[in-house]
Structure formats: structure tokens, C-alpha cells
N, C-alpha and C positions, 0 to 999 in steps of 0.2 A: 213232733216235739221237734221245735227250733230255738235255739238259745245260745246264748255265750255260754261258756263253761271256761274252768280254770281261770277265775280272775278276770276274764273277760280276754285272756290271751288267745283263746280258740271258740271255734263256734260248731255246734253239731246240728246236722240236719239229719232226720231220721227216714225221711221217705223221698227216693229218688225220682219220684214223679210228681214233685209237688212244683219244682222250678228248674226243667231240664238243663237249662243254660246256667245255673247256678253256680259259681266257682270261686276258688281262690287261685293265689297267685307268688310264686316264688320267684327272686332274681339272685344275682349276685353282680360282680363287675363287668361281666363279660356276658350274660346272658338273660333271658326269661323265660318262665312257662305259667301259662293259664291254664289250670285244670278244672272242668268241671266236674260234678257229681257222678257224672254217667260214664267218665273214663275219655271224654273228648279232651284234645288239648292243640294250645296254639303254642309254640314256642321259636323263640328266635337268638340268635348270638350274632357278636362282631367278628367280621375276618376279613377286613377289617370294618367292610360295609355290612348293613344286617343280612344275615343269611338264615336258611332254614335247614334241618338236617331232618325233621321229620315233613314229607311236603304235603301240600294239598293236592287233592285228585285232579287237579285241572293244569293246564300249561299256562306256565306264567307269564308268557308273553306273545307276540306276534309270531307264529312259525307256519309251516306247510300243513297242509293236511296230513292227520296221522291215522288213516283208515286201519291199520294193523292192530292197533291197540284199541282194546276194549272201550267204549265209554264208561263215565267214571260216575260213582254211586256214593264213594267212601270220602270221608275226613280222617285226618289224624287221630288215633288214638293208642291209650296205653289197656289194652284188654287181656285179661287173665281167665281163660277157660277152665272150668272144672269138670270134671268126666267120670261119674261113678262106672267104673270097668265092670261091674256085675251086671249093673239094671241099665247102663246106657244114658241115666239122667245126665243132662246138661246144664251147667249154667255159669255166668259170667259174671267178674268183679271188675270194676264198681258195678256196673249194671249193664252197659251194652256190651256186646252186641246181642247177647242172647234175650235180655230183658224178662228173664225169668222174677218173676215177683218174689222178692227173698222173706225168710222167715224173720230178719231184724237186719237193720242197716244204718250205718253211720258214716256219714261224712265229714269230717273234722280238719277243716284248714286252720293252721297254726300259725304263729307269726315266722317260724323257719321251717315247717316242714308241711306236710298234707297227710292225711291220715285217712284211711276208710276201713271198715268193719264190713263184710258183709256174711249172713247166715243162711245156709240154706240145706235142709235134708240132714241136717245133723253135721254138716260139714259148717266151718266157717275161716273164711279169708281175711289176714289183717295186710294191710297194704301201709306202706309208709315212703313217699317221695321225699327227698333232699337233695340239696344242690350243695357241692362243694363252693368253700369261700372264692374262689378265682377262676378255676378252670370249668370247660363247658362240658358239662356231664350230668346227666339224671343218674342219681342213686337210687336204687328202687329195693326194699326189703319185704318180702311177700311171704308170709307163715300160714300154711295150711293146717288146720287143726280138726282131730276128728271130737268132738263134742258128745258125740252117742255113746252107747253103752256097747256097740259090738265093734269088731275089726272092721275095718274099709279099706279096698283096694281103688285106689283113684289116679287118674292123670292130672296132672295140673299143666298148662300150657300158655306160659305168656307169649303173646300176640303184639309187637310192634311193627306196625307197616312204615314203610319209610315214604310210599308215594310215589308220585312220578315225578322221578329225580332229575331227568333229561332226556329231552328229544333225540340227543346225538347218541349217546350213549349211558345203557345201565343195567345194572345187571347184578347179581350177588352169589356167594357161595359162601360154607361153613368151613373155616380154618380150623382143621384141628388141633393147630400146635398154640392158638391163642384160646382155642375152646369159645371162639366168637362168631356170630353172623357176619358178615362182611357185606354191606350193601353199596356198590360202588357204581361211579357215575364220571362224566365228565361236561363240565358247566358249558351250556353251549356259547358258542361265539361265531361271529362272522368276520370281522377284522383280524389281520395276521397279528399285530400288536395287542390283541386280547390275548392273543394265545401265549405271550411271555407275562400279561399281567396277572394270568390265571395261574401261574407256577404253584404260587402257594397255596392255594385255595384247600379247604378240606371238603373234598368230594367223596368220602368213605362216609356212612353212616351203619355204626355196628351196634349191635346187641351181645353183651358178653356177661356171664354168670360165674358165681364162684366155686360151681360144681358143674364138670359136663352132663349136658342133655343125655337121656334115654332114647331121643329121637330129635329130628330136627327137620325143619323144612325153609327153602328160601323164595319158594314161588308163591307170592299172594292167591295167584289164580288156581295153581294146584291146591292148596290148603283150601280154600271155598268149594272148587267143584261147582256142581248144580245147587249144593246147600245153600251158598252165599256164605255171609259171616255169621247169620243167626244159628246156624247148623251147618259147619262146614261139612264138607265129604268126606275130607282127611280125618275128621273124629267120628265118622257114623261108622255103625255096626262094629264097636270096640278095635276098630281100625289105628294102628299108629302112623305117626309122620314117616313120610317115605325116603329122605334123605336126599331131596331134589334141589337143585339150583336155579338160578333166574338168568335167562340168558336173551337180553332185550325185553325184557318183561318186569313188570312191577314187582320189586323186591321187598321182602318183609324179614324181619328178625321173630323166627318162630322157634320155639323149643319147648320139647314135653320131657315130662319128669314123672316117673312112674313111682307113684308111693304106696307103701302099703302101713297104715296106720292103725296101730291098738286104738282101743277106746281110750279117749285123753291124751294119744299120741298126736305129734306136731313135725312138722318141719320147717325148716326155714331156708330161703333161698335170695341171696343178693344179686342183684341185676346192674348192670351198667350201659347206659343207653346214652348215644351221643355221637358229634362229628369226628373225624380224624383225618387228618392229610396222608399218613401211611399206617403200615400195618405196625412200625416203631412206637409210633404215639400212641395205637391201641393196647401195645404191651405196656407201655407207661403209666397209661391211665388205670388199667386194670391192676397191675402192680399196686398202684398208690390207693385205689378205692375199692378194690374187692380182696385183695390180700394185705392190706395195710391196716394202720389203727384206725378202726371206723371211729370210735368216742372221740379221738383227736379229731378228724374230720367232722364229726358233728360239733364239739364244741368251738372251732374255728367259724362253723357259719353260724351259730346261734352268738357268738362275739360280732360279727359281721354287722349282723340285725341290729342287737343290742346297741350298737354303738350310735344308731339313729333314731332311737325313740326318745329322743327331745327330752328337753328341761320343762317338762311342765306336765303336773296332774292334777285332777279335778275330782273331787267328791260333791255330787248334786244329789237332787232328787230325783234325777232321769239317771236311772241305773244304767240304761242303754247307750244314753250318750255317753257317760261317764267311759264305759267299755270301748265304745270306738275313738274318743278322743285321746285317750289314755294310751292306747295301744296301735289302733289301725290307721288312724290319721297320722302323725308322725311318720308311720311306716310308709305310708302312700307318699308322702312330701320327699322322704328320704330316698325313696325308689328313682322320683323325678330327676332331684336333683343330685344325686350320686352317680346316674346311669347317663344322663342326658338324655332320657327317654330312649337310649340305645340307637343312638344315630349320630353320625359325623359331621352332621351339619342343621342342626336344631335351629327353628325359627328364632329369630332373635326374641319376638315377645315370650315367647314357651320359655325360653335359655333363662331370662331375667325375672319372670316371675315366678318361674320354678326356684330359683335363689330368693325371693320374698319370704319362704318358709325354711329354707335352709338356715336363715339367720338366726331361726331360734335351736338350729341340732347342730350345725358346725359353720360358724360364722365367718370362719377363713375362705371357705369354699363360697360363699356371697363374694367376698371382696374379690377372688380370683375371676370369679364370672364378668362383674362389672367390670375390673380392668381388661380383661380378654374383650368383652365386646366394644369398649371403647377403642382400644387397638385396630379394631378392625374396621373401626368408623372413618368416612372420607373426609378430606381437608376442608370441603364445603360445611361440613357439619352434618351432612346425610350420615344416618345410621343404616346399617347392611339388612336385607330383610332374613338373612342367615347366617350364622357364626361358624365358621371352621374351627373342626377341631384338631385336625391332622394336619398336617404338611401339604398330604397328597390327597385330602379332602375334597370335594367340589359341591357346587351348591345346587341342589337338584329340585325337582318337583315343583311345589310352591314358592321356595327360596327364589325360583328364577320369576316370578310374576312379580311386579312392583308394588308395594304396599308402604301404607304412609304414616304408621303408628308407632315405629319402633321406637322412635326418641319419647315418647311419654314413658314406655319401661324401663328406659336408662334412668329416666329422674326419680320415677316411683322406686326401683331398686336399691338408687344409690341414698335415697332419703330414708327409706326403710333401714340400711346397712348403718346408719348414722345415726337413728333413733335409739338403736338397738345396742350397739357396741361403743357409739362415742368416738371411735376412732377416727379422729379429724384428719389423722396423716393421708388417708387414701385421697383426699382432695387434692394433694401435693403430687401423689404418686405418677410417675411420667407413663404415657403411654404414645406409642406410635398413629402412623396414621394409616390406611390401606392403599394412598396412592400421595404418598407424600413423606419427602424425607425428615429426620428429625422426629421430634416428640414434644407433647405438651401435658400439662397437668390435666388430670381429672377431672378436678374444676373447668377448665378452658373447654375440654371435651363437652362436657354436658352443655354447657352455657352457649357453645357454638350449637349444637343441637338444635337447642331451642329458638335460637337466632335462623337456623334453616327452616325449622316448621313454622316460622311466624312467616317466614317470606314465601312460603308455597301456599298461598292463597287467591282466590280470585278477585273480581273487582268490588265484591261484596266486604272482602277480608275475611272470608270463611276457606278453611283450608281444604284444598283439593284432596280428591279421595285416589286418585291413579285408578287401580284395579282391584281395590280392596284396603280395608281398615283393620281394625280386629277381626271383621267378620271377613274371612277369607273368598266364600262364593258369591260375596257383595261384588262381582269384578266389571259390572257393567254398567253403573252408574257413573263414572266418570272415565272410561277408557278414551273418550276423545278429547279428553282434555280439559274438561269444562266442570265436569260434575264436583260436587261437594259432599264431604260428611258433616253432619249437624253431632253426631258423635265426639268426632275427633276435635270439633270446636271446641266441645265443653271439656273433654281431654287435655286439648292444649293449655286451655285456662286454667284448668287443676293444676297440671304439671307448672305452670309459669309460677303461681303462687306458692308451690311447695319449694322449688327452686329460689324464689324472691327470697324466703325466712333464710334460704342458708346463704345467700349473698351477702344479706344483712348481717347476717350472724358473723359472715367473714371480714364484715366492714367495707363490701364492695357494694359502697350505696348508689354509684352510677348505675351498674347492672340490675340491682334490686331495684331501684326506680322505674328502669325502663320496665322490668319483667311485670311489676305490680300494674303499670299504665295499659302494657299490651293484654292481661288478662282481664282487666276491667273493661277494656275496650272491645274484646272478644265476646265479654257476657254480655255487651250492649248489643252485639252484633246480632248476637244469638237470639235474643229477646224479640231484635226487631224482625228478623226473617225467618226465624224456626217456630215460633210459638204459634200453636193452632186454634187456640182458645181455650181446649182443657188438657194438651199434651202437646210435648215438643215434638216436631218432624225428625224423622232420623237423616236425612240430608235432601239435597236437590240433584236431582240429573243434569246430564250434560246437555238436555233440552231446556231447563230451567223449572223443571216439575218437581214442586216438595213431594216427598213422599213418606210414607208412617203418618199420614194426615186422615182425619176423619172423612174426607171423601174418597178415600181409598175403599174398593170394594174387600179386598184382600192384602194383607200386611197394613193394616190400618193404625196399629200403635205397637211402637216396639220399646221395651223394657229398657235398654241400656241409655236410651237419648233422656228417658225421664231420670235415670240411677245418676248420669253423670252432671246432669241439670242442677241435682241437689248438692252433688259434691264439688262443685265449682262454683255455688253461690248463685245461678241464676235463676235459680227458684225462688219468689218471696214466697211469704206465708200463704197466699191464696193460691197462686201458682201451683204451690206444693199441694194443698189440699184439694184440687182440682185432679191433679197428676194422680195421688193416691186413690183418689175414688174411682178415676179411669182402670188404674191398674187391678183394684180390687174386683170391678165388673166385668172386666175384660180378657185378664189375664191369669188369674189366679184359678188354680185346677186344685185337688185333691191331691197332686203328687208333687208338687211346688207350682214356682210363676213361670209363666211362659214367656220364650224370649219374644214372642210377638205375635198377634193374632189379627184376623183369622190367617192361617196358613193358607201361602199361594196353590193353588189347584192347577195353575197352568204357567207356561214362561211368560215373564215378564222382562223383554228385553232391555229396558233401561234400568233394571234391578240386576239382573246377572243368574248364574247358575245355580243359585240357591233356592230361586223359585220353581227350577225343575225337579227338585229331590222331593220325594213322598212327603206328602201333606203331614206335619208333624214329627219328621224326622230330623234329625241332625239340627242342622240351620234355618230349616224352613219350619218353624213355630214350634219347636220342641221346647221341654223343660231343661233348657240347656245351662247347666249347672254353674258354669263359669259366669254366663249373665246374672244370674240369681246372685251370684256370691257379691258382684258388683253392687247388687239393689241393697244388700245386707250390709254392706259398708257404706253406703249413702242414708239408709236407715240409721244405722248407729251414729253417723254424722250430724245427723239432725234430730238427736234424741229421741227417736223411736224405736226405744229397746226391744220392746215386747214384739212389734211387727217382724224386727230384722232376726230375734231369736227363731219365730215361726219359720220366717225364709229359710235359716239354716237348717233348723231339723227337720223340714219337709225334703231336705238333699239326703236323709238317712232312711236305708229301709228298717222298718220296724221289724225285733227280733220276733215274730209269729207267723204263723203259716198264712195266714190270711193274705198280709202285705206283701210277703216274700212271692206267694202264687200270684198276684198282680204284678208286680216288678219284675220278677225274674229274677232274683237278684239276691245273696246276701249281703248283710249289713258290716260288710270287710271293708267298702270302700265307696268313694264319691264317684260313680259312673259319670262319662261327659255329658250325657243327658238321658231324661226319661222321655217317653213318644208325649208328645202334645196332642194340639188339633183334637182337643175332650169335645167339644162338641160336634166335630167334623166326623171323627172318627172314635167313638164312645168305647169301641171292643178293646182296641190296642193302645189308649189312651192308658199312659203308668208305666209303661213297659219300658226295662233298662236297657241301654245298650250295652251293657256288661264291658264297657270300656273304661280302664282305670286310669289311662293317657289324660291329664286334664289339670289345667291351672286352678282349677277350682280346689285343689286340697291347700296350696300355698295361701290363697286368699282364707278359706275356712280356718286353719289353723292360726292365722294371723288373728283374724276377727275374735276368735275363741278367747285368746290370749290378751289381746291389748284392748278389746271394745266391751265384750261380754264381762270377762273378769276384771278388765280395764287398769292391767299393769303394764303401761307404754313407756318407752325410753324417751326422754328428751335429752338437749343438749348437756344439761348440767344433772340430771339426775333420772327420777323414774314419777310418772305419774299416776295415781291412784284413785281411779273412777269407775269401779264396776257399775255396768248396766246390766243386771240380771235380772231374768223374766221375773213379772210383778206375782204369780205363783209360787214362787221360791222363795221362802222362808229365811233358808240357809244356804250355804254352801262354804266350802272349804277348797282351797289350792296350793299348790307349790308351785314357786317358778324360779329359776336359775336367771340372772339378771347382774352382766358385768362381772360375774366372779362370785355374787353374793347369792345367798339363798333367800326366798320370801315365802314365808308360812302365812296365809293368808285367811283370816275367818269372816265372811260375810254373812251378815244377819240382821233382818228387818226387826225394827222397833217403833213400836205403837206411839204418837204421840212428837214424832220427832218432825222437823221440818226441812232440815237438811244434813248431808251427811256429817258423820264425825269418823274419824281415824284417829287411832292410837297405834302408834310404834315403840315394842318393847314396854308398854305399860304407861308411856308418855304422849300427850297429844301432839298430833301435827296441825300446826297452822296452814290451813290450805290444802291441797290435794298432791303437792309436789315435794318430794322427798330429796334432796339435794346432796350430792358429795356421798354416792353410794360406797361402800367400802369394800373391798374385795374380800372373800373370806369369812365374813360376817353372816350369822341367820340373824333376820328381822322376823320378829314376829309381830304381825300386823293385825289388828280388828277393827273392822269397817261396820258401823253402825248405818243403816239407811232408813229412809220414813217408810214406813208400813203402807199396805196395799191401801190405796184410797178407794171408795165406793165407786167411783168412774173406772177407776182401773179394774176393778172388780165384776163390774158391769160388763165392758168391755173384753175382758177375757172370757166370761161365761158366754158371751155372744159368738166368740170366736171359738 
């Protein structure tokens, strides 16, 4: 069984072998953890940069050879062994590392916790993982129950590996005063100044419990012995943990509890796992979370998650879609927008697009994001590649590589904020400059960003790409200074037209006129230089070669270049029809629309490192959901609502065993991609990356609210124009907007030729309700034409 339960707020998976990587995730303001159904975990926290406390079993950076340490075969997990002390039989929960087939199994991620129940040979283990609302710690509750008819003598052994903590210094011991295993380390460094900078770091990883263990072990090697993790030597032949330490060896938190359970009897143990700077912090955390008010902690955590569940709820014929959109989608949007993906220097495009979704959850956060991004803009108008969230943060990794698209997202985010909130005061809000004195209004910042973008063009007037646009690894198209981005030409035109409307509304007719002329001129250049006969080229390389064209054996057609051509108005009706046909024929897969096809199988030095990635993975021709979301936006923009919904729906795993098995993911989040290269590598096509960091979430949420359900803000009110799928006869939804509540019922009616809207039993003239009153509830009835024969045939064919 695999399905949503508890009114869609929890999911149940009953087979740990169906999709071994299937996972849920939890987070708070300072940490996150992604936990698989089999017990593996990836976790990190801010200290102040992202760090791990349960480390991967590999050396994290360049270092000397380390021949004295064993080579690594493990990944961090949270494992619980159960041994029958009479028979010696062993199993583990959730499933790894013993992999004994359970009699029953349930992995149940919820909105604010992750539960798992494993039953084997008359013993049941119930696990629950929770996080505090603000501290960095995992709170585990483990209950062992004898569900048989005779008494049982068992050993229960939580095993939490700390991994390869440091090549300089790592070890561990049991602290009897704290009743905790302390895995200690020294963060590696070379430069003297780093010694002082590292003084604040939390170099202890601890495992504590609310009761003293009967036995313990700290050396991972001593625990495993020759039996390995699947059959640890320390638990063989009825043996007990020896109480050893770890001396420059891999440490682990390993506790043993010997339990005598009568029929129906159970024992509950609470555990705390996480990082600390010193023993006083361990003592403080254990006092708060192991000996404090557990229910108060749980309420605070639930309240934090509940704050981000959005302002929208839908009831449609598609129950799985409803469960996802009502619960899990706003949760994913909230994670991105409230934590900034747990980094101190988010990419500007990510930062601003994540704020798109937050405008429906906490619009004041979107306002702060826009103004912070503007305050780090250069006087020239250039928008930086990354945004520094702390005074001591630095731009790292990809943010040191010049990209050219960030101005586009500043425009889109600002326009989205204005549409949703009507808060025109943001335009006058002052923001400083990264390289100049004084400040200017946000209005000036955005206008100057577009002027800068308009000036960064080649002799054809097409935007230079530098070392990437939205597509990061497209890094060699323009590294010589001449290559251009066709997508950015379209996105620039689109952004200019959006901002022209804002300028017109502000009575700045001069700027509005310039922007409209510049947008129209860019469209002319797009059609003159990038149209390939049936679709648009993705760009032109440093050496003047168009790519993403029909003559390319690989990377022949790119989705983004077609999507944004529709958004910016470059594609007329004939071009649109040709593009859609080409997309259907070359990019459609059973798991969504591919980013481009065919995937590259060898390096193309005038495109970049994306061509070196495995065909169908990541940016090399995968079903990259962020690009698919742009495509859905374009389809709604040109009134292709049925196509658009199919694109959105394909991003979601179905809550059934067959689809979960193929995708390897539960329907609890949209991943950044599914494997593409359907025709090149059919065996792995459709497999999820299981990475929930993606700008897709905000776009998806926005499209559902503003396009599918059709309630979107304007300067003076709200537009009511739903585009529900043609096979939906009815849907209902609730939406809060500018302090008012809209309860909307959309129903198809045969014989209608146009949409009819009643608000509080009074007909609305047109589709715009002006002067929305805060605090009021609007009862909206929308009748739309019934399904035409042509639509029915098209839907049946799909």
C-alpha cells in the first residue's frame, strides 16, 4: 500500500523495498534532515555556514593519503537493532542495515514529523523523528512492544554513526555525567587565521537518551568487527557492547538497552542527536528536550510548520493533486522561502524565485527579499550573482561565476509582489548600492537593472551570456565574450514588457515607452536570428554557431527557448503550432517534458560542462521540473490550459506502487528533476533525483493559484479567470487575498459560450473585481462553458 492518509497530511509506504531512496524531510530555521524509508539520512545545519554533524564516509576535501583508516562503505543513518536474547535473531528498523524482511512495515512522513513502524517475529518498533522549532537537534522517540503472547528478553540498540569527522582529530567517549556519547573532532584547517575563525564551531556530535544505557560502544570498528553492519560482531552470540572508546577512529553513538517485555508490554526511550560546541551545550539541550515538556516542544514545532501552509485550499476531482497542493506544496515553498535553502549566499535567481511563492504565504518576506537584493545591486544596474545574508558571508561556488539573468528575476519578483499585495509603497522604498554611496528607490533600481541588461548585447542586439544564464553549466557558450543567450533575449523582452506596465501605471511614460520599444525590438531580433524553421535556437556560441537547432545531432531542441518565446510574444500562431508539435514529438516523456533532446553524450566545448553530465541527468536533457514549470506558465499564457495542467501533473509522483517504484520517490515534494534521455537510456528514465531544492515549487504554487484556479491580483483588484482542465466538471477552492477570503465554486454548464461570474449572488461585469475589502468573505460562483467535442477528443487522445 502507498497512499495519503490523515486527510492528506501524511503518507504511508508499506514496503521498504519498493523505492529504497523514498524519503521525507523535516526542517526548522537552522537545520534540515532528509530521511529515507530504510534509515539513511542527509542532514545539515547553519554554523553559520552549512555544516554536517553526521558525516559522509568520505574525506570532504583535498588532503593527504590516510592509509591507517579503513576505506569507506557506509552512509550516515539512524539505525535501531533489535536482538532476541534467547534465539539470537536480529532485525533492524527502519530496514537497514540488517535488511530482514519485516512482517509489517509502515513509513509515514508527516508535515512536522516522520514516523516508522516495523514488526518482526512478535516485536514491534515504533519510531518518531521530530525537530525543535529553532535548535539544532534530532528528537527521536523509540518504543519497543511485545505483540506476542509470551514474555520476551530483547536488546534494543540505537546506532547513530558520526562518520569521518576530521582527518586532523576525531574520536569519542561516553560521558557518564551527561549519559551521552560524545563524538569529538577538530575541523581541519591549514591557515593560522582559520584557527581563530573556527573557535565557535560545533565540533562535537552527541547521542543522549532519557535513561542510561545498560551497555555502550563508541568505536564503529569495534561494533562492526568482522560481521559488518548487517551482523555486527558486538551483537553476535548474545554478546553485549564492551564500553569502548574511539581513539582517532570512526566514532559512533551506540547504546544498548536490555528489555524484559511481558506479553503486550512496551518500553519507550527518547533520544537526542545533534551537534554541540561543548559539554555545557549538550547538557542544556538534553535538559530542554529529554527532561523538559515534550508536548510543548511538539506544539511549537507544529505551529512553525502550520505558519507556512499557505492561503489556498482546493477540492477537485483529483484527490492526490489536492492532497499535494493543500499540504505538501506550500510546505516546500515555505522551506525554501524561510530558510533560503540553508545557505548564507543564495544565488540571486533562486533567492528571488523562492520569494515568488512566499508572496502567497508571508508577503512581508517577499518584500524583504526584493529590497535586500536591490541593496546589493551595483550602481551600473548589474544585479549580483549571489545575495549575502550576513555581514561575514562571502560569495562561494557558483556565485563567483558571472551569469547574466539575475535582473529578469528582480523584475518578475517585484511585479508578482505588486500584483498580490497592491503595496505600491515598495516602489518608493529606498535601497543602497553595493559599490556607491547613497540610496535610490526600488523603482530606480529595477529600471536601472533593465537598462544595464539592455546594454549587455552583441552587434545583433542579442544579450551576451558570459558564463551562464539560468542554466548554470552552460558555461562555455560565451566565455570568450561573444556568445549570446536566446533564452535571455526572450526573458529580457518579457521582463521589459512587465516593467513597462508598472512604469505606465506610475505615469512614467518616458521609461514605459523606452521599455516597450526595447521589448518589441528584441522580439524582432529573436525572430530574425533565432527562429530555426520549427522552433527557436537556444543561443549562438562565441564562434557564431547557433545551437539548439535542427542540424544539431545532440541538444537539438531546448524547451526554455520555446516557452519564453510564447511568454514574450515572439511566437505568432503559426510558430506556436510548430513549436508545440516539435515539443510533443521530441521532448514529451511519460514523466514530463524534457529540458532538451537528445541529451549530449560527449563534451561540446562551445556549450559547456552540462554536456559532460550523464545523458538524462541534471541539466543534460533531464525532465528538469523548473524548465517544465516555465513551459506550463507559457501554456497558460497562450490559453493552452489542458496542456499546461498535464505538464504540472506530470511533475507529481502518483500515490501508487507502480509510479513510486519507477520514480523512486514519494509524492511529498517536486524534485528538481527526473531522469530524461527516455530514448537513449529507457531503463533509468523517470527516476527522481530526490532533491527537493528547486525553484519549481514557487512557480507551481503560483500557477495553480493564479492560472489553474485563475484568481490573480491586479493594481486595483483581482482577476477571476479559471483555466481548469476540460475533464473537470467542477472544483472548489478557498483563497485569501489582501485580507479578504474568496470561496470559489467553478462549474461547467452546457450551452454557455462565455464565462459567467456571480459574487454574493450578484453578476460581475467582466472578470475583474475592483476594490477588494479586507476582512470580507466573498462567495464566488463561476460557470464556464462545457467541454466541447474537440476538447473531449483531444483529452481522450491524451
